[in-house]
C-alpha positions, 0 to 999 in steps of 0.5 A: 843912113848911108845904106838908105841914101845909096838905096834911094839915091837922093835925100835932103838933110832937112825937111823939104816939103815931101813927107818922110824924105829927109834925114830930119824926118827919118830920125828921132827929134830927141837925138838931134843936137845932143852931139853924141853918137846918136845925133844925125848932125854928127852922122853927117861928118862920118857920111861926108867921108864915105866914097859911096855918096856925096854930101853938100848944099844941093837943095836950094842952098840946103844940105843933102846927099846924092849917091854915087850912082845918081851923081853923074845925072845931078852934075850934068843937070846942074852944070847944064852940061858944062865942066867948070872951065867950059862954064867959065869961058862961056860966062856961066861962072863968075870970077869968085868961083874961078879963083876958088876952083883954081885952087883945086887944079893942084890940090884936093881936100881943101879946108874952107878956112884955107880957101878963104885965105888962099883965094883972097876972100876977106875984109879987103878982098873978095866977098861972099865966100859962103855964098860962092861955095854954096853956089859951087855945091849947088852946081855940083862942082864941089862937095864936102869931103870931111869935117876936121878940127884945125891942129896946132904946132904940136899936131893937137886938134882944137876948135870946131870941126871945119868943112873940107871940100873936093871935086866930085871928079876926085871923089868918084872919078872923072870917067864916072862923072862924065857919064852924065854928059852922054845925055842932054841936061833935061834928060838927067833932070827927068831921071832925077825927078822920076827917082824922087817920084818912085821912092816917095810917091810925090807928084812930078811937080813937087819933085821938080820943085825940089831939084830946081 
């Protein structure tokens, strides 16, 4: 799966309206939700750790993968050419996003449950943690780095695996991500759409709908 993602560059996790262009449509239905080694839902946890690709909610708030090679174009287009600090100063990112991204100035690989606590989300604090983290993934400021269980005082794992997050700059390097900024965001958008057309035979209109 990881090799295939590297080859095509862009791949949604769930069916996206382009036949054969998703993990869901390329795997056996009988393997899903078995929670065994053959389950693509389990594969995503392993794939999220791989430094050749990025995993996150990239396609209309739904999960998918972008290869290292194509991520600079993805970031440039989705960020509209702004790194996060510049986007916030320009009024293109809200305060909820800012308090989350501030956590990543001093630390990387932060679990979602820690973001909730340390960024002040909860009953009497900031609202819509899930939506805000999705927005940051859609805009290529965060990606999922791993899924791990919490550990108790004895260091023993327990409960469901929780998503951990990093910045793409941490995963791939700042210089690599900055390569996308050499072009106008519209040019990066065209590169992404042409790649989808190339590997799927979909129409340009369909490719644009997926990437918007």
